[in-house]
C-alpha positions as CSV (number, residue, x, y, z in Angstrom):
1,X,-16.0,-52.6,22.4
2,X,-14.8,-51.6,25.8
3,X,-11.5,-53.0,27.0
4,X,-11.7,-51.7,30.5
5,X,-14.0,-52.6,33.5
6,X,-16.0,-49.4,33.1
7,X,-17.2,-47.3,30.2
8,X,-19.6,-44.4,29.9
9,X,-21.3,-44.0,26.5
10,X,-23.1,-40.8,25.5
11,X,-25.3,-40.4,22.5
12,X,-26.1,-37.2,20.8
13,X,-29.4,-37.3,19.0
14,X,-31.6,-34.9,17.2
15,X,-34.9,-36.4,18.3
16,X,-36.5,-38.9,20.7
17,X,-35.1,-42.4,21.0
18,X,-36.9,-44.7,18.5
19,X,-35.8,-48.3,19.0
20,X,-37.6,-49.4,15.8
21,X,-35.1,-47.4,13.9
22,X,-32.0,-48.7,15.7
23,X,-29.5,-50.9,13.8
24,X,-26.6,-52.9,15.1
25,X,-23.5,-54.1,13.1
26,X,-21.8,-57.2,14.2
27,X,-18.7,-56.3,16.2
28,X,-16.7,-59.1,14.6
29,X,-17.9,-58.7,11.0
30,X,-15.2,-60.4,8.9
31,X,-15.7,-57.9,6.0
32,X,-14.8,-55.0,8.3
33,X,-11.8,-56.9,9.5
34,X,-11.3,-54.9,12.7
35,X,-8.5,-56.3,14.9
36,X,-9.9,-56.1,18.5
37,X,-7.3,-56.5,21.3
38,X,-9.2,-59.3,23.1
39,X,-7.7,-61.8,25.5
40,X,-11.1,-63.4,26.5
41,X,-14.4,-64.0,24.8
42,X,-16.5,-60.8,24.8
43,X,-19.6,-60.4,26.9
44,X,-22.3,-59.2,24.5
45,X,-25.8,-57.8,25.1
46,X,-28.7,-59.6,23.3
47,X,-28.8,-56.6,21.0
48,X,-25.2,-56.9,20.0
49,X,-25.5,-60.7,19.5
50,X,-28.4,-60.1,17.1
51,X,-26.3,-57.6,15.0
52,X,-26.2,-57.9,11.2
53,X,-23.2,-58.0,8.9
54,X,-22.4,-54.7,7.2
55,X,-23.2,-56.2,3.8
56,X,-26.7,-57.3,4.9
57,X,-27.6,-54.4,7.1
58,X,-30.5,-52.2,6.1
59,X,-29.5,-49.0,4.5
60,X,-31.7,-45.9,5.1
């Protein structure tokens, strides 16, 4: 979650990007109960919208 107009995200990886191995956890998973300081509805990417709950996420 970014609460500013601009954010730069850097990923440190040990190998090439492999989208088939990427997983996304729902930003608003009720089991994680993270209180996000939101005033408006978030703008989510398709990838973030398709996230899984922590309980149902694949473990590897």
